[in-house]
BAFI-3210 file (N, C-alpha, C; in Angstrom, 3 decimals, decimal comma, padded with zeros to 6 digits):
// residues 115
n [1|2|3|4|5|6|7|8|9|10|11|12|13|14|15|16|17|18|19|20|21|22|23|24|25|26|27|28|29|30|31|32|33|34|35|36|37|38|39|40|41|42|43|44|45|46|47|48|49|50|51|52|53|54|55|56|57|58|59|60|61|62|63|64|65|66|67|68|69|70|71|72|73|74|75|76|77|78|79|80|81|82|83|84|85|86|87|88|89|90|91|92|93|94|95|96|97|98|99|100|101|102|103|104|105|106|107|108|109|110|111|112|113|114|115]
n.u [-094,054|-092,516|-093,190|-096,365|-097,146|-098,562|-097,950|-095,685|-092,149|-089,833|-087,713|-084,160|-082,778|-084,435|-084,358|-081,595|-081,457|-083,053|-081,504|-079,143|-080,272|-081,232|-078,823|-077,665|-079,479|-078,904|-076,233|-076,601|-078,039|-076,102|-074,102|-075,408|-075,809|-073,182|-072,365|-073,945|-072,758|-070,097|-070,507|-071,682|-069,620|-067,711|-068,943|-069,663|-067,405|-065,354|-063,544|-061,207|-061,971|-061,075|-060,535|-063,113|-064,400|-063,099|-063,898|-066,715|-066,932|-065,892|-067,748|-070,102|-069,403|-069,361|-067,223|-066,472|-065,645|-062,650|-061,192|-060,886|-063,703|-064,522|-066,380|-069,659|-071,727|-070,581|-070,365|-073,055|-073,941|-072,408|-073,466|-076,180|-075,677|-074,425|-076,534|-078,286|-076,693|-076,704|-079,362|-079,385|-077,643|-079,188|-081,375|-080,072|-079,046|-081,448|-082,583|-080,710|-080,834|-083,502|-084,500|-083,231|-084,050|-086,789|-086,920|-085,974|-087,969|-090,227|-089,631|-089,500|-092,151|-093,430|-092,426|-093,577|-096,257|-096,355|-096,434]
n.v [084,879|086,220|089,122|089,510|088,998|091,132|093,214|095,974|095,880|094,698|096,675|097,330|096,933|095,181|093,016|092,319|091,600|089,319|087,643|087,357|086,213|083,768|082,608|082,251|080,348|078,258|077,718|076,789|074,434|073,006|072,776|071,201|068,888|068,163|067,584|065,318|063,538|063,421|062,313|059,896|058,574|058,400|056,725|054,398|053,522|053,779|055,875|058,519|061,822|063,871|062,501|061,583|064,013|064,790|062,749|063,075|065,717|065,489|063,771|065,281|067,455|066,341|064,885|062,313|059,492|059,373|057,536|053,952|051,966|049,670|048,239|046,736|048,307|050,846|051,052|050,975|053,272|055,237|055,017|055,848|058,375|059,633|059,791|061,375|063,666|064,574|065,411|067,402|069,219|070,042|071,226|073,261|074,877|075,684|077,175|079,256|080,451|081,203|083,897|085,477|084,481|084,893|087,690|088,357|087,161|088,495|091,160|090,886|090,193|092,546|094,340|093,229|093,746|096,476|096,937]
n.w [-018,594|-020,539|-022,588|-024,232|-027,699|-028,690|-027,080|-026,382|-027,237|-024,828|-022,670|-023,154|-020,760|-019,285|-021,034|-020,919|-018,228|-018,278|-019,919|-018,373|-016,064|-017,122|-017,881|-015,379|-014,286|-016,026|-015,372|-012,780|-013,325|-014,818|-012,867|-010,918|-012,426|-012,933|-010,326|-009,812|-011,625|-010,629|-008,085|-008,846|-010,345|-008,348|-006,474|-007,939|-009,364|-007,620|-007,899|-007,242|-005,972|-007,666|-010,088|-010,568|-010,980|-013,342|-015,190|-015,113|-016,017|-018,600|-019,834|-019,529|-021,037|-023,522|-024,503|-023,679|-021,508|-019,444|-017,832|-017,846|-017,497|-014,973|-013,472|-013,573|-012,597|-012,812|-015,580|-016,351|-015,000|-016,365|-018,928|-018,596|-017,544|-019,681|-021,552|-020,060|-019,880|-022,510|-022,771|-020,831|-022,037|-024,257|-022,940|-021,511|-023,586|-024,712|-022,625|-022,374|-024,909|-025,151|-024,298|-026,219|-028,733|-028,398|-028,264|-030,822|-032,493|-031,517|-032,172|-034,945|-035,427|-034,610|-036,521|-038,758|-038,377|-038,752|-041,439]
ca.u [-092,692|-092,154|-094,327|-097,219|-096,744|-099,273|-097,383|-094,438|-090,899|-089,264|-086,534|-082,871|-082,434|-085,200|-083,804|-080,308|-081,750|-083,532|-080,364|-078,292|-081,025|-081,256|-077,464|-077,500|-080,214|-078,156|-075,063|-077,094|-078,355|-074,841|-073,429|-076,119|-075,524|-071,788|-072,342|-074,492|-071,726|-068,976|-070,952|-071,890|-068,326|-067,035|-069,582|-069,730|-066,083|-064,383|-062,534|-061,004|-062,844|-060,554|-060,787|-064,557|-064,687|-062,603|-064,784|-068,037|-066,790|-065,688|-069,021|-071,036|-068,958|-069,521|-065,964|-066,393|-064,918|-061,189|-060,766|-061,549|-064,683|-064,236|-067,521|-070,924|-072,451|-069,959|-070,723|-074,466|-074,036|-071,849|-074,429|-077,307|-075,185|-074,173|-077,843|-078,725|-075,886|-077,200|-080,608|-079,005|-077,096|-080,301|-082,141|-079,248|-079,023|-082,799|-082,762|-079,853|-081,264|-084,920|-084,798|-082,684|-084,963|-088,062|-086,782|-085,880|-089,286|-091,142|-089,307|-089,908|-093,607|-093,820|-092,110|-094,542|-097,541|-096,266|-096,628]
ca.v [085,286|087,232|089,927|088,991|089,545|092,392|094,232|096,542|095,183|095,024|097,544|096,635|096,543|093,968|091,960|091,894|090,903|087,986|086,857|087,020|085,270|082,452|082,062|081,790|079,081|077,248|077,351|075,958|073,128|072,350|072,430|070,061|067,721|067,780|066,961|063,962|062,746|063,218|061,360|058,594|057,937|058,104|055,597|053,171|053,088|054,041|056,832|059,662|062,950|064,595|061,664|061,602|065,313|064,754|061,908|063,705|066,901|065,069|063,257|066,399|068,294|065,632|064,310|060,894|059,227|059,300|056,277|052,724|051,540|048,287|047,557|046,795|049,484|052,022|051,102|051,371|054,687|056,054|054,998|056,717|059,741|060,185|060,170|062,496|064,836|065,072|066,130|068,626|070,138|070,614|072,104|074,429|075,755|076,247|078,198|080,404|081,101|081,586|085,340|086,032|084,113|085,560|089,095|088,400|086,877|089,566|092,323|090,534|090,256|093,965|094,913|092,697|094,438|097,865|096,994]
ca.w [-018,307|-021,525|-023,011|-025,282|-028,999|-028,945|-026,188|-026,918|-026,957|-023,517|-022,733|-023,182|-019,396|-018,965|-021,876|-020,358|-016,971|-018,643|-020,419|-017,223|-015,230|-017,763|-017,787|-013,984|-014,156|-016,779|-014,573|-011,670|-013,908|-015,149|-011,603|-010,326|-013,270|-012,684|-009,002|-009,975|-012,289|-009,705|-007,071|-009,485|-010,631|-007,085|-005,800|-008,742|-009,833|-006,554|-008,343|-006,358|-006,281|-008,832|-011,266|-010,782|-011,588|-014,720|-016,000|-015,210|-016,865|-019,984|-020,362|-019,603|-022,141|-024,784|-024,971|-023,342|-020,262|-019,497|-017,225|-018,270|-016,501|-014,602|-012,859|-014,312|-012,093|-013,405|-017,001|-016,417|-014,628|-017,450|-020,035|-018,269|-017,362|-021,018|-022,095|-019,230|-020,238|-023,787|-022,510|-020,104|-023,031|-025,015|-022,046|-021,214|-024,754|-024,844|-021,591|-022,689|-026,148|-025,116|-024,365|-027,458|-029,806|-028,158|-028,652|-032,281|-033,071|-031,125|-032,993|-036,301|-035,456|-034,547|-037,817|-039,719|-038,140|-039,204|-042,904]
c.u [-092,250|-093,404|-095,064|-096,858|-097,459|-098,761|-096,104|-093,219|-090,344|-088,017|-085,256|-082,477|-083,157|-084,670|-082,494|-080,494|-082,233|-082,379|-079,481|-078,995|-081,037|-079,869|-077,206|-078,224|-079,493|-076,929|-075,455|-077,391|-077,080|-074,107|-074,082|-075,837|-074,100|-071,654|-072,867|-073,438|-070,550|-069,340|-071,119|-070,586|-067,596|-067,618|-069,550|-068,365|-064,987|-063,228|-062,379|-061,867|-062,377|-060,769|-062,277|-064,984|-064,264|-063,534|-066,158|-067,983|-066,659|-066,981|-070,006|-070,675|-069,019|-068,270|-065,854|-065,549|-063,411|-060,710|-061,545|-062,480|-064,517|-065,444|-068,765|-071,743|-071,899|-070,313|-072,178|-074,635|-073,548|-072,802|-075,586|-076,871|-074,901|-075,489|-078,405|-077,994|-076,318|-078,470|-080,310|-078,435|-078,218|-081,121|-081,364|-079,228|-080,388|-083,020|-081,938|-080,386|-082,701|-085,145|-084,312|-083,623|-086,325|-087,999|-086,738|-087,255|-090,298|-090,900|-089,723|-091,411|-094,080|-093,554|-093,122|-095,886|-097,541|-096,539|-098,068]
c.v [086,400|087,983|089,266|089,659|090,849|093,531|094,793|095,722|095,632|095,891|096,703|096,146|095,252|092,786|091,429|091,157|089,482|087,099|086,422|086,013|083,866|081,807|081,530|080,461|077,951|076,788|076,492|074,549|072,346|071,918|071,227|068,785|067,231|067,093|065,528|063,047|062,436|062,164|059,962|057,871|057,556|056,855|054,304|052,634|053,274|054,921|057,915|060,827|063,702|063,806|061,593|062,913|065,322|063,942|062,547|064,933|066,523|064,534|064,405|067,341|067,617|064,956|062,805|060,677|059,115|057,943|055,102|052,271|050,048|047,530|047,687|048,008|050,764|052,180|051,506|052,852|055,581|056,112|055,959|058,172|060,401|060,618|061,390|063,774|065,424|065,881|067,440|069,659|070,823|071,598|073,388|075,404|076,407|077,381|079,441|081,167|081,628|083,096|085,987|085,734|084,790|087,013|089,237|088,195|087,964|090,803|092,090|090,649|091,709|094,643|094,463|093,405|095,880|098,009|097,122]
c.w [-019,263|-021,955|-024,179|-026,600|-029,344|-028,069|-026,812|-026,479|-025,607|-023,697|-022,755|-021,791|-018,993|-019,766|-021,304|-019,034|-017,250|-019,094|-019,248|-016,320|-015,816|-017,754|-016,381|-013,783|-014,890|-016,008|-013,374|-012,170|-014,231|-013,885|-010,932|-011,120|-013,064|-011,334|-009,055|-010,597|-011,378|-008,672|-007,659|-009,781|-009,349|-006,421|-006,617|-009,152|-008,800|-007,022|-007,285|-006,821|-007,535|-010,128|-011,595|-011,441|-013,052|-015,620|-016,188|-016,124|-018,329|-020,596|-020,530|-020,746|-023,496|-025,307|-024,708|-022,107|-020,493|-018,997|-017,808|-017,149|-016,251|-014,080|-013,736|-013,888|-012,695|-014,872|-017,193|-016,072|-015,766|-018,640|-019,772|-018,106|-018,713|-021,669|-021,368|-019,630|-021,569|-023,621|-021,779|-021,070|-023,811|-024,169|-021,773|-022,389|-024,968|-023,853|-021,917|-023,904|-026,119|-025,158|-025,663|-028,619|-029,641|-028,612|-030,173|-032,925|-032,732|-031,988|-034,444|-036,443|-035,414|-035,890|-038,873|-039,580|-038,636|-040,682|-043,271]
res [m|y|e|h|h|k|k|p|l|a|s|n|q|i|f|y|q|r|v|v|g|n|i|v|w|s|l|i|l|i|s|a|s|l|f|i|g|i|l|g|y|h|l|t|e|n|l|g|w|l|d|s|l|l|n|a|s|m|i|l|g|g|m|g|p|v|d|t|l|k|t|s|g|g|k|l|f|a|s|f|y|a|l|f|s|g|v|v|f|l|i|t|m|s|v|v|l|a|p|i|l|h|r|f|l|h|k|f|h|l|d|e|n|e|k]
***
């Protein structure tokens, strides 16, 4: 996907395309995760769509649920969704930062070879 460390540094245009592409993939991942959360809260806790969106957004954002959970299924879903959301956060940050870190390390490696 990215250039080998022995190849020249990619142009700024290619770099920006990679950053934008990775941001788009991250937004798709976040949207899919939010949809899972909305559906889960709606089905397990019988919350309305707007309340389900609020709870899923708060968990996905790391803040915690808003509504008190009443059913065992809802509590189990919230537990697994919270763990899932933590992993999604790590993956999203990795995807967004990958081209930036790659460029930094590639440039550092090229500078090191010039010495």
